[in-house]
Every structure is written in structure tokens, then in C-alpha cells.
C-alpha positions in Angstrom: 0.0 19.8 -37.2 -0.5 20.9 -40.8 -4.2 21.5 -40.1 -3.1 23.8 -37.3 -0.8 25.7 -39.6 -3.6 25.9 -42.3 -6.0 27.3 -39.7 -3.4 29.8 -38.4 -2.6 30.9 -41.9 -6.2 31.2 -42.9 -7.0 33.2 -39.8 -4.0 35.4 -40.6 -5.2 35.9 -44.1 -8.7 36.7 -42.8 -7.1 39.2 -40.5 -5.2 40.7 -43.3 -8.3 41.1 -45.4 -10.2 42.6 -42.5 -7.6 45.2 -41.8 -6.5 45.8 -45.4 -8.0 49.3 -45.4 -6.5 50.4 -42.1 -3.3 52.1 -41.3 -0.4 49.6 -41.2 0.6 50.4 -37.5 -3.0 50.1 -36.3 -3.5 46.8 -38.2 -0.3 45.3 -36.8 -1.3 46.4 -33.3 -4.8 44.9 -33.6 -3.3 41.6 -34.9 -0.7 41.6 -32.1 -3.5 42.2 -29.5 -5.5 39.3 -30.8 -2.6 37.0 -30.6 -1.7 38.2 -27.1 -5.3 37.7 -26.0 -5.2 34.2 -27.5 -2.0 33.4 -25.6 -3.5 34.8 -22.5 -6.6 32.6 -22.8 -4.4 29.5 -23.4 -2.2 30.3 -20.4 -5.4 30.8 -18.3 -6.8 27.5 -19.5 -3.5 25.7 -18.7 -3.5 27.3 -15.2 -7.1 26.1 -14.6 -6.1 22.6 -15.7 -3.1 22.6 -13.4 -5.2 23.9 -10.5 -7.9 21.3 -11.1 -5.2 18.6 -11.0 -3.9 20.1 -7.7 -7.4 20.1 -6.2 -7.8 16.5 -7.1 -4.4 15.6 -5.6 -5.2 17.6 -2.4 -8.7 16.0 -2.1 -7.0 12.5 -2.2 -4.5 13.5 0.4 -7.3 14.9 2.6 -9.2 11.7 2.3 -6.1 9.8 3.5 -5.6 12.1 6.4 -9.3 11.8 7.4 -9.1 8.0 7.3 -5.9 8.1 9.5 -7.7 10.4 12.0 -10.7 8.1 12.1 -8.5 5.1 12.6 -6.5 6.8 15.3 -9.7 7.9 17.1 -11.0 4.4 17.0 -7.8 3.0 18.4 -7.8 5.7 21.1 -11.3 4.7 22.1 -10.3 1.1 22.3 -7.3 1.9 24.5 -9.4 4.2 26.7 -11.9 1.4 27.2 -9.2 -1.1 28.0 -7.6 1.4 30.4 -10.9 1.9 32.2 -11.3 -1.9 32.5 -7.8 -2.2 33.9 -8.4 0.6 36.4 -11.6 -1.0 37.5 -9.8 -4.3 37.9 -7.0 -2.7 39.8 -9.5 -1.0 42.2 -11.3 -4.4 42.7 -8.0 -6.1 43.4 -7.0 -3.3 45.8 -10.3 -3.7 47.7 -9.8 -7.5 47.8 -6.3 -7.1 49.2 -7.5 -4.6 51.9 -10.3 -7.1 52.8 -7.8 -10.0 53.1 -5.4 -7.8 55.1 -8.3 -6.9 57.4 -9.2 -10.6 57.8 -5.6 -11.5 58.6 -5.3 -8.6 61.1 -8.6 -9.3 62.7 -7.8 -13.0 63.3 -4.6 -12.1 65.1 -2.5 -14.6 63.1 1.1 -13.6 62.8 2.1 -14.0 59.2 5.7 -13.7 58.1 5.1 -11.5 55.0 8.8 -11.4 54.1 8.8 -15.2 53.6 6.0 -15.2 51.0 6.3 -12.5 48.3 2.7 -13.1 47.3 1.5 -11.7 50.6 3.5 -8.5 50.1 2.5 -7.4 46.6 4.0 -3.9 46.9 7.5 -5.4 47.2 8.6 -6.8 43.9 11.3 -9.5 43.9 12.6 -8.3 40.5 13.0 -4.9 38.9 9.9 -3.2 37.6 9.4 -3.7 33.9 6.5 -2.6 31.8 4.1 -5.4 30.9 2.7 -5.6 27.4 -0.6 -7.2 26.8 -2.5 -7.9 23.6 -5.9 -8.4 25.4 -7.8 -7.8 28.5 -7.0 -9.5 31.7 -9.6 -11.9 33.0 -9.7 -12.7 36.7 
């Protein structure tokens, strides 16, 4: 701190010696201008440091957002694949059901569908509830 005061006082004395022969008003204005320019440079330097810190913070936040987007995209791809598999399985089961219904109808057997809920899959014995699954169904 004292070194800073000494350098400030030595620069002030140098300024005084430099401008000793000038008009007092002009000398004070020039010294004031130098000090103002110095404050302006220091303010600009602080602003640059603040902006550099803000850039670093925003880059970190951007990396986090990009990572979340990539994770979400990956999860979406997995869900879309599982959905396609389930749709294919549903189509296969629908085709099998149609085939079995055709076999039953072509044999002429009278089957009491109301007595066996497995033979009438579109009528559910309980209320419809969503089914959660952690993996793929295997048939």
C-alpha cells in the first residue's frame, strides 16, 4: 500500500516538474485528464474481467444444457425404439387373434365367449389402468 502511495506521489511530482512552466489552469487540466484516463482504463479492465467471468459461467451453463439435450435425445431414441417394438408386437398379436378367430369360425364350433374372458380380449373384466414396464415384453 505504501509502495502504491510512493509511486503515486512520485508520478505526481514528475507531473508537477513536467508542467511547472505551464499555466496553472492548463497544468491542472492535463493532470486531471491523465487521472481520468487512468480511471477509465481501470474501469475498462474491470469490465473486461467481469465479462470474461460471465463468459466462463455461460459456457459452463451451455455445456450442462447440451449434456441434458443429448441425454434427452438418447432417452427419446430408446423410447421410440421400444414403442416401435411394442407396436410390432401388438400387430403380431392382432394378426394371431384374427387367425385364431378365423379358425374358430371356420370349424363351426360354438364357443361361449362371455364365459371365458381370455377369448374376448376387447372386453376387460376390470377398469383400464396404464401399465408401466421397465423392459421390453417377450412373447
